C-alpha positions as a Markdown table, in Angstrom:
| # | Residue | x | y | z |
|---|---|---|---|---|
| 1 | Unk | 0.0 | 0.0 | 0.0 |
| 2 | Unk | 1.2 | 3.5 | -0.8 |
| 3 | Unk | -0.3 | 6.7 | 0.6 |
| 4 | Unk | 0.0 | 10.2 | -0.7 |
| 5 | Unk | 0.0 | 13.3 | 1.4 |
| 6 | Unk | -0.2 | 16.4 | -0.8 |
| 7 | Unk | 0.7 | 19.9 | 0.4 |
| 8 | Unk | -3.0 | 20.9 | 0.2 |
| 9 | Unk | -4.1 | 17.9 | 2.2 |
| 10 | Unk | -1.6 | 18.5 | 4.9 |
| 11 | Unk | -2.6 | 22.2 | 5.2 |
| 12 | Unk | -6.4 | 21.8 | 5.0 |
| 13 | Unk | -7.4 | 18.4 | 6.2 |
| 14 | Unk | -4.4 | 16.6 | 7.7 |
| 15 | Unk | -5.8 | 13.3 | 6.5 |
| 16 | Unk | -4.3 | 10.5 | 4.3 |
| 17 | Unk | -5.5 | 9.7 | 0.8 |
| 18 | Unk | -4.8 | 6.0 | 0.3 |
| 19 | Unk | -4.0 | 4.4 | -3.0 |
| 20 | Unk | -4.0 | 0.6 | -2.4 |
| 21 | Unk | -1.6 | -1.6 | -4.4 |
| 22 | Unk | -2.2 | -5.0 | -3.1 |
| 23 | Unk | -0.8 | -6.7 | 0.0 |
| 24 | Unk | -3.1 | -7.8 | 2.7 |
| 25 | Unk | -0.4 | -8.9 | 5.2 |
| 26 | Unk | 1.3 | -6.6 | 7.7 |
| 27 | Unk | 3.9 | -4.4 | 6.0 |
| 28 | Unk | 6.7 | -2.2 | 7.4 |
| 29 | Unk | 5.5 | 1.4 | 7.4 |
| 30 | Unk | 7.7 | 4.1 | 6.0 |
| 31 | Unk | 6.8 | 7.8 | 5.7 |
| 32 | Unk | 9.0 | 9.7 | 3.4 |
| 33 | Unk | 9.1 | 13.5 | 3.5 |
| 34 | Unk | 9.7 | 14.9 | 0.0 |
| 35 | Unk | 12.0 | 17.8 | -0.6 |
| 36 | Unk | 9.2 | 19.8 | -2.3 |
| 37 | Unk | 5.9 | 19.4 | -4.1 |
| 38 | Unk | 5.8 | 16.6 | -6.6 |
| 39 | Unk | 7.8 | 17.0 | -9.8 |
| 40 | Unk | 10.2 | 15.0 | -12.0 |
| 41 | Unk | 12.5 | 14.4 | -9.0 |
| 42 | Unk | 9.9 | 12.0 | -7.7 |
| 43 | Unk | 9.2 | 9.8 | -10.7 |
| 44 | Unk | 11.0 | 6.8 | -9.4 |
| 45 | Unk | 9.0 | 6.8 | -6.2 |
| 46 | Unk | 5.6 | 7.0 | -7.8 |
| 47 | Unk | 6.5 | 4.2 | -10.2 |
| 48 | Unk | 7.6 | 2.0 | -7.4 |
| 49 | Unk | 4.2 | 2.6 | -5.8 |
| 50 | Unk | 2.1 | 2.3 | -9.0 |
| 51 | Unk | 3.7 | -1.0 | -10.1 |
| 52 | Unk | 3.5 | -2.6 | -6.7 |
| 53 | Unk | 7.3 | -2.7 | -6.2 |
| 54 | Unk | 7.0 | -1.4 | -2.6 |
| 55 | Unk | 4.4 | -4.0 | -1.9 |
| 56 | Unk | 6.7 | -6.7 | -3.2 |
| 57 | Unk | 9.3 | -5.5 | -0.8 |
| 58 | Unk | 6.7 | -5.7 | 2.1 |
| 59 | Unk | 6.6 | -1.9 | 2.5 |
| 60 | Unk | 3.6 | 0.4 | 3.3 |
| 61 | Unk | 4.9 | 3.7 | 2.0 |
| 62 | Unk | 3.5 | 7.2 | 2.6 |
| 63 | Unk | 4.9 | 10.0 | 0.3 |
| 64 | Unk | 4.5 | 13.4 | 1.8 |
| 65 | Unk | 4.9 | 16.6 | -0.2 |
| 66 | Unk | 7.5 | 18.9 | 1.3 |
| 67 | Unk | 8.5 | 22.4 | 2.2 |
| 68 | Unk | 12.2 | 22.3 | 1.5 |
| 69 | Unk | 15.2 | 20.0 | 2.0 |
| 70 | Unk | 16.2 | 21.5 | 5.4 |
| 71 | Unk | 12.6 | 20.9 | 6.7 |
| 72 | Unk | 12.7 | 17.3 | 5.4 |
| 73 | Unk | 16.0 | 16.6 | 7.2 |
| 74 | Unk | 14.8 | 18.2 | 10.4 |
| 75 | Unk | 11.6 | 16.0 | 10.4 |
| 76 | Unk | 13.8 | 13.0 | 10.1 |
| 77 | Unk | 16.0 | 14.2 | 12.9 |
| 78 | Unk | 13.0 | 14.7 | 15.2 |
| 79 | Unk | 11.7 | 11.2 | 14.4 |
| 80 | Unk | 8.5 | 12.4 | 12.8 |
| 81 | Unk | 9.2 | 10.5 | 9.5 |
| 82 | Unk | 11.4 | 7.5 | 8.7 |
| 83 | Unk | 13.0 | 9.1 | 5.6 |
| 84 | Unk | 13.6 | 12.4 | 4.1 |
| 85 | Unk | 14.4 | 13.2 | 0.5 |
| 86 | Unk | 16.7 | 16.1 | 0.8 |
| 87 | Unk | 19.5 | 18.0 | -0.8 |
| 88 | Unk | 22.8 | 16.5 | 0.2 |
| 89 | Unk | 24.4 | 19.7 | 1.5 |
| 90 | Unk | 21.3 | 20.7 | 3.4 |
| 91 | Unk | 21.2 | 17.3 | 5.1 |
| 92 | Unk | 24.9 | 17.4 | 6.0 |
| 93 | Unk | 24.5 | 20.9 | 7.4 |
| 94 | Unk | 21.7 | 19.7 | 9.7 |
| 95 | Unk | 23.8 | 16.7 | 10.7 |
| 96 | Unk | 26.8 | 18.9 | 11.4 |
| 97 | Unk | 24.8 | 20.8 | 14.0 |
| 98 | Unk | 24.4 | 17.5 | 15.9 |
| 99 | Unk | 21.3 | 15.9 | 14.4 |
| 100 | Unk | 21.9 | 12.1 | 14.4 |
| 101 | Unk | 21.0 | 11.6 | 10.8 |
| 102 | Unk | 22.9 | 10.3 | 7.8 |
| 103 | Unk | 22.5 | 9.9 | 4.0 |
| 104 | Unk | 21.9 | 6.3 | 3.1 |
| 105 | Unk | 21.4 | 6.6 | -0.7 |
| 106 | Unk | 22.2 | 9.3 | -3.3 |
| 107 | Unk | 19.3 | 9.3 | -5.7 |
| 108 | Unk | 20.3 | 12.4 | -7.7 |
| 109 | Unk | 23.9 | 11.4 | -7.9 |
| 110 | Unk | 24.7 | 14.6 | -9.7 |
| 111 | Unk | 23.3 | 18.0 | -9.0 |
| 112 | Unk | 21.5 | 20.0 | -11.7 |
| 113 | Unk | 23.3 | 23.2 | -11.3 |
| 114 | Unk | 25.2 | 24.4 | -14.3 |
| 115 | Unk | 25.3 | 26.9 | -17.1 |
| 116 | Unk | 22.5 | 27.4 | -19.5 |
| 117 | Unk | 22.6 | 29.4 | -22.8 |
| 118 | Unk | 20.8 | 29.9 | -26.0 |
| 119 | Unk | 22.0 | 27.5 | -28.7 |
| 120 | Unk | 23.0 | 30.5 | -30.8 |
| 121 | Unk | 25.5 | 31.6 | -28.2 |
| 122 | Unk | 27.7 | 28.6 | -29.0 |
| 123 | Unk | 28.6 | 27.9 | -25.4 |
| 124 | Unk | 29.3 | 24.2 | -25.6 |
| 125 | Unk | 32.2 | 23.8 | -23.2 |
| 126 | Unk | 33.6 | 25.8 | -20.2 |
| 127 | Unk | 36.2 | 27.7 | -22.3 |
| 128 | Unk | 33.4 | 29.1 | -24.4 |
| 129 | Unk | 32.5 | 31.3 | -21.4 |
| 130 | Unk | 35.6 | 33.4 | -21.7 |
| 131 | Unk | 34.6 | 36.9 | -22.6 |
| 132 | Unk | 30.9 | 36.2 | -22.0 |
| 133 | Unk | 28.4 | 37.6 | -19.6 |
| 134 | Unk | 27.0 | 35.1 | -17.0 |
| 135 | Unk | 24.0 | 36.0 | -15.0 |
| 136 | Unk | 23.7 | 34.7 | -11.4 |
| 137 | Unk | 21.3 | 35.1 | -8.5 |
| 138 | Unk | 23.6 | 36.3 | -5.6 |
| 139 | Unk | 21.6 | 34.3 | -3.1 |
| 140 | Unk | 21.4 | 31.1 | -5.1 |
| 141 | Unk | 23.0 | 27.8 | -4.0 |
| 142 | Unk | 24.9 | 27.6 | -7.3 |
| 143 | Unk | 26.9 | 30.8 | -6.6 |
| 144 | Unk | 29.7 | 29.2 | -4.5 |
| 145 | Unk | 30.2 | 26.6 | -7.1 |
| 146 | Unk | 31.0 | 29.0 | -9.9 |
| 147 | Unk | 34.5 | 29.9 | -8.8 |
| 148 | Unk | 35.2 | 26.1 | -8.3 |
| 149 | Unk | 33.9 | 25.4 | -11.8 |
| 150 | Unk | 35.9 | 28.1 | -13.4 |
| 151 | Unk | 39.1 | 27.1 | -11.5 |
| 152 | Unk | 38.6 | 23.4 | -12.4 |
| 153 | Unk | 38.5 | 24.4 | -16.1 |
| 154 | Unk | 41.5 | 26.7 | -16.1 |
| 155 | Unk | 39.4 | 29.9 | -16.4 |
| 156 | Unk | 40.2 | 33.1 | -14.4 |
| 157 | Unk | 37.2 | 34.7 | -12.7 |
| 158 | Unk | 38.2 | 37.9 | -14.4 |
| 159 | Unk | 37.6 | 36.3 | -17.8 |
| 160 | Unk | 33.9 | 36.0 | -17.3 |
| 161 | Unk | 31.7 | 39.0 | -16.6 |
| 162 | Unk | 29.3 | 38.2 | -13.7 |
| 163 | Unk | 25.9 | 39.9 | -13.8 |
| 164 | Unk | 23.8 | 39.8 | -10.7 |
| 165 | Unk | 20.1 | 39.3 | -11.4 |
| 166 | Unk | 17.1 | 37.5 | -10.0 |
| 167 | Unk | 16.1 | 34.1 | -11.3 |
| 168 | Unk | 12.9 | 35.5 | -12.7 |
| 169 | Unk | 14.9 | 37.8 | -15.0 |
| 170 | Unk | 17.1 | 35.0 | -16.5 |
| 171 | Unk | 14.8 | 34.1 | -19.4 |
| 172 | Unk | 14.4 | 37.7 | -20.5 |
| 173 | Unk | 18.1 | 38.4 | -20.1 |
| 174 | Unk | 18.9 | 35.5 | -22.4 |
| 175 | Unk | 16.3 | 36.2 | -25.1 |
| 176 | Unk | 17.1 | 39.9 | -25.2 |
| 177 | Unk | 20.8 | 39.3 | -25.6 |
| 178 | Unk | 21.8 | 41.1 | -22.4 |
| 179 | Unk | 23.7 | 38.0 | -21.2 |
| 180 | Unk | 25.0 | 35.0 | -23.0 |
| 181 | Unk | 24.5 | 32.6 | -20.2 |
| 182 | Unk | 22.9 | 32.0 | -16.8 |
| 183 | Unk | 23.8 | 29.8 | -13.9 |
| 184 | Unk | 20.8 | 27.8 | -12.8 |
| 185 | Unk | 19.2 | 24.4 | -13.6 |
| 186 | Unk | 17.9 | 23.1 | -16.9 |
| 187 | Unk | 14.4 | 22.7 | -15.6 |
| 188 | Unk | 14.3 | 26.3 | -14.6 |
| 189 | Unk | 15.9 | 27.6 | -17.8 |
| 190 | Unk | 16.0 | 25.2 | -20.7 |
| 191 | Unk | 12.4 | 23.9 | -20.2 |
| 192 | Unk | 10.7 | 27.4 | -20.2 |
| 193 | Unk | 12.9 | 28.5 | -23.1 |
| 194 | Unk | 11.7 | 25.5 | -25.1 |
| 195 | Unk | 8.1 | 26.5 | -24.3 |
| 196 | Unk | 8.8 | 29.8 | -25.9 |
| 197 | Unk | 10.4 | 28.2 | -28.9 |
| 198 | Unk | 14.0 | 28.7 | -28.1 |
| 199 | Unk | 16.7 | 26.0 | -28.3 |
| 200 | Unk | 19.1 | 26.0 | -25.4 |
| 201 | Unk | 22.3 | 24.3 | -24.2 |
| 202 | Unk | 23.0 | 23.0 | -20.8 |
| 203 | Unk | 26.4 | 22.4 | -19.2 |
| 204 | Unk | 26.4 | 20.7 | -15.8 |
| 205 | Unk | 29.0 | 21.6 | -13.2 |
| 206 | Unk | 29.0 | 17.9 | -12.3 |
| 207 | Unk | 30.4 | 17.0 | -15.7 |
| 208 | Unk | 33.1 | 19.7 | -15.6 |
| 209 | Unk | 35.1 | 19.2 | -12.4 |
| 210 | Unk | 32.5 | 19.9 | -9.7 |
| 211 | Unk | 31.0 | 16.5 | -8.6 |
| 212 | Unk | 28.2 | 17.2 | -6.2 |
| 213 | Unk | 25.3 | 14.9 | -5.4 |
| 214 | Unk | 21.9 | 16.5 | -5.0 |
| 215 | Unk | 18.8 | 14.8 | -3.6 |
| 216 | Unk | 19.4 | 11.9 | -1.3 |
| 217 | Unk | 17.6 | 9.7 | 1.2 |
| 218 | Unk | 18.2 | 10.6 | 4.8 |
| 219 | Unk | 17.4 | 8.5 | 7.9 |
| 220 | Unk | 17.8 | 8.7 | 11.7 |
| 221 | Unk | 20.6 | 6.6 | 13.2 |
| 222 | Unk | 18.3 | 5.0 | 15.8 |
| 223 | Unk | 15.7 | 4.0 | 13.2 |
| 224 | Unk | 18.4 | 2.5 | 11.0 |
| 225 | Unk | 19.6 | 0.4 | 13.9 |
| 226 | Unk | 16.0 | -0.7 | 14.8 |
| 227 | Unk | 15.1 | -2.0 | 11.3 |
| 228 | Unk | 18.0 | -2.0 | 8.9 |
| 229 | Unk | 16.4 | -4.5 | 6.6 |
| 230 | Unk | 13.4 | -2.2 | 6.0 |
| 231 | Unk | 15.7 | 0.6 | 4.8 |
| 232 | Unk | 17.6 | -1.8 | 2.5 |
| 233 | Unk | 14.3 | -2.9 | 1.0 |
| 234 | Unk | 13.1 | 0.6 | 0.5 |
| 235 | Unk | 16.3 | 1.6 | -1.3 |
| 236 | Unk | 16.2 | -1.4 | -3.6 |
| 237 | Unk | 12.5 | -0.9 | -4.4 |
| 238 | Unk | 13.1 | 2.8 | -5.1 |
| 239 | Unk | 16.0 | 2.0 | -7.4 |
| 240 | Unk | 13.8 | -0.4 | -9.3 |
| 241 | Unk | 11.1 | 2.3 | -9.5 |
| 242 | Unk | 13.6 | 4.6 | -11.2 |
| 243 | Unk | 14.5 | 1.8 | -13.6 |
| 244 | Unk | 10.8 | 1.5 | -14.6 |
| 245 | Unk | 10.4 | 5.3 | -14.8 |
| 246 | Unk | 13.3 | 5.5 | -17.3 |
| 247 | Unk | 11.9 | 2.6 | -19.3 |
| 248 | Unk | 8.6 | 4.5 | -19.7 |
| 249 | Unk | 8.8 | 8.2 | -18.9 |
| 250 | Unk | 5.3 | 8.9 | -20.1 |
| 251 | Unk | 3.8 | 6.3 | -17.8 |
| 252 | Unk | 5.9 | 7.8 | -15.0 |
| 253 | Unk | 4.6 | 11.3 | -15.6 |
| 254 | Unk | 1.0 | 10.1 | -16.0 |
| 255 | Unk | 1.4 | 8.3 | -12.6 |
| 256 | Unk | 2.8 | 11.3 | -10.9 |
| 257 | Unk | -0.1 | 13.5 | -12.1 |
| 258 | Unk | -2.6 | 10.9 | -11.0 |
| 259 | Unk | -1.1 | 10.6 | -7.6 |
| 260 | Unk | -0.5 | 14.3 | -7.2 |
| 261 | Unk | -3.3 | 15.9 | -9.2 |
| 262 | Unk | -2.7 | 19.3 | -7.5 |
| 263 | Unk | 0.7 | 19.7 | -9.3 |
| 264 | Unk | 0.8 | 22.9 | -11.4 |
| 265 | Unk | 3.3 | 21.4 | -13.8 |
| 266 | Unk | 2.1 | 20.5 | -17.3 |
| 267 | Unk | 2.6 | 17.1 | -18.8 |
| 268 | Unk | 5.0 | 18.5 | -21.3 |
| 269 | Unk | 7.1 | 20.3 | -18.6 |
| 270 | Unk | 7.3 | 17.1 | -16.6 |
| 271 | Unk | 8.4 | 15.1 | -19.6 |
| 272 | Unk | 11.1 | 17.6 | -20.3 |
| 273 | Unk | 12.1 | 17.6 | -16.7 |
| 274 | Unk | 12.2 | 13.8 | -16.7 |
| 275 | Unk | 15.2 | 14.0 | -19.1 |
| 276 | Unk | 17.2 | 16.0 | -16.6 |
| 277 | Unk | 16.0 | 14.0 | -13.6 |
| 278 | Unk | 17.2 | 10.8 | -15.3 |
| 279 | Unk | 20.5 | 12.4 | -16.1 |
| 280 | Unk | 20.9 | 13.2 | -12.4 |
| 281 | Unk | 20.0 | 9.6 | -11.3 |
| 282 | Unk | 22.4 | 8.1 | -13.9 |
| 283 | Unk | 25.2 | 10.6 | -14.6 |
| 284 | Unk | 27.5 | 7.7 | -15.6 |
| 285 | Unk | 25.0 | 6.5 | -18.2 |
| 286 | Unk | 24.2 | 2.8 | -18.8 |
| 287 | Unk | 25.6 | 0.6 | -16.2 |
| 288 | Unk | 25.8 | 3.3 | -13.5 |
| 289 | Unk | 24.5 | 2.0 | -10.2 |
| 290 | Unk | 21.3 | 3.8 | -9.0 |
| 291 | Unk | 21.5 | 5.4 | -5.6 |
| 292 | Unk | 25.2 | 4.7 | -4.8 |
| 293 | Unk | 28.1 | 7.2 | -4.7 |
| 294 | Unk | 31.5 | 5.6 | -4.1 |
| 295 | Unk | 33.9 | 6.7 | -1.3 |
| 296 | Unk | 36.3 | 8.4 | -3.6 |
| 297 | Unk | 33.6 | 10.6 | -5.1 |
| 298 | Unk | 32.3 | 11.4 | -1.6 |
| 299 | Unk | 35.7 | 12.6 | -0.6 |
| 300 | Unk | 35.9 | 14.9 | -3.6 |
| 301 | Unk | 32.3 | 16.2 | -3.0 |
| 302 | Unk | 33.1 | 16.8 | 0.6 |
| 303 | Unk | 36.1 | 18.9 | -0.3 |
| 304 | Unk | 33.9 | 21.1 | -2.5 |
| 305 | Unk | 31.3 | 21.3 | 0.3 |
| 306 | Unk | 33.8 | 22.3 | 3.0 |
| 307 | Unk | 35.9 | 24.7 | 0.9 |
| 308 | Unk | 33.2 | 26.4 | -1.2 |
| 309 | Unk | 29.8 | 25.8 | 0.4 |
| 310 | Unk | 30.3 | 26.5 | 4.1 |
| 311 | Unk | 30.0 | 23.0 | 5.4 |
| 312 | Unk | 32.1 | 22.5 | 8.6 |
| 313 | Unk | 35.1 | 20.4 | 8.0 |
| 314 | Unk | 35.8 | 19.2 | 11.6 |
| 315 | Unk | 34.2 | 15.8 | 11.1 |
| 316 | Unk | 35.1 | 13.2 | 8.4 |
| 317 | Unk | 32.6 | 12.8 | 5.6 |
| 318 | Unk | 32.0 | 9.2 | 6.7 |
| 319 | Unk | 30.1 | 10.6 | 9.7 |
| 320 | Unk | 27.5 | 11.8 | 7.3 |
| 321 | Unk | 26.8 | 9.0 | 4.9 |
| 322 | Unk | 26.9 | 5.2 | 4.6 |
| 323 | Unk | 26.6 | 2.7 | 1.8 |
| 324 | Unk | 25.6 | -0.1 | 4.2 |
| 325 | Unk | 22.0 | -0.1 | 3.1 |
| 326 | Unk | 22.3 | -0.1 | -0.7 |
| 327 | Unk | 21.5 | -3.3 | -2.5 |
| 328 | Unk | 24.2 | -6.0 | -2.5 |
| 329 | Unk | 23.3 | -6.7 | -6.2 |
| 330 | Unk | 23.5 | -3.3 | -7.9 |
| 331 | Unk | 20.4 | -1.9 | -9.5 |
| 332 | Unk | 21.8 | -0.3 | -12.6 |
| 333 | Unk | 20.9 | 2.3 | -15.3 |
| 334 | Unk | 19.8 | 0.7 | -18.5 |
């Protein structure tokens, strides 16, 4: 059985809308607090529910729409939910303050931050930014990554003109030619540009020297000790859900809209977003293991987090994550 708690339901009624998927026997119950309202980042979860994969793993899952990654991590820390789906840096920052939580699976193994530009700007690799104008939102999470990205690609910060602007201005700045590029995510830039008839390029920081996982599964240490097998089953079932979503993106989008009818995103926007979501789940392409980031990559990511993103460096990164709960037989990208 899988239950859905939408943001509206939580705010107005505080009741559960149940969507049954089969099993009559007692199942382990898991509530997962999502990072935000339902979108392409959640396609694997809804497919695992729709196709009965959670049922087959003896799980009764409740998916709860969220209010941000920090809130999701805090709800896990307080024991109000079994799992949070949260940004990696946000979760580690909460843990660094003493919360007994840890990351048990990296679902979006690569973040979506990067550089977007109109196809006509011919920005296809980092060096193409030299002499160009790059718009950034001064308060955005991507900002600390820009100097790291430039340095990793042998570009001086003085070689790129940084233009401060709000996210809402990015599309207009690009289409009017006031800047050649912006630093955001493809879903926030490439997708709306496509809706207006513009072809655009996307260049991930992850692919160009700044590996950084994004959305991950976070759990409380005590709950992990109480029922480790439950969490292992959830991670395996979720990875299989992502496999199914990638096999049939349209079915995944249809399922998400059925389960979360209040979503404001159109079918087309979700389909385009699915492409980028799948890229984040499988940055290594076919054969990449879903939900698992290796120790060497974690070390590199932690260096970026502690040197550029304000994460405290006093504790080792192994205090914040574990791969003890991922499937022994890897679930891989097809």
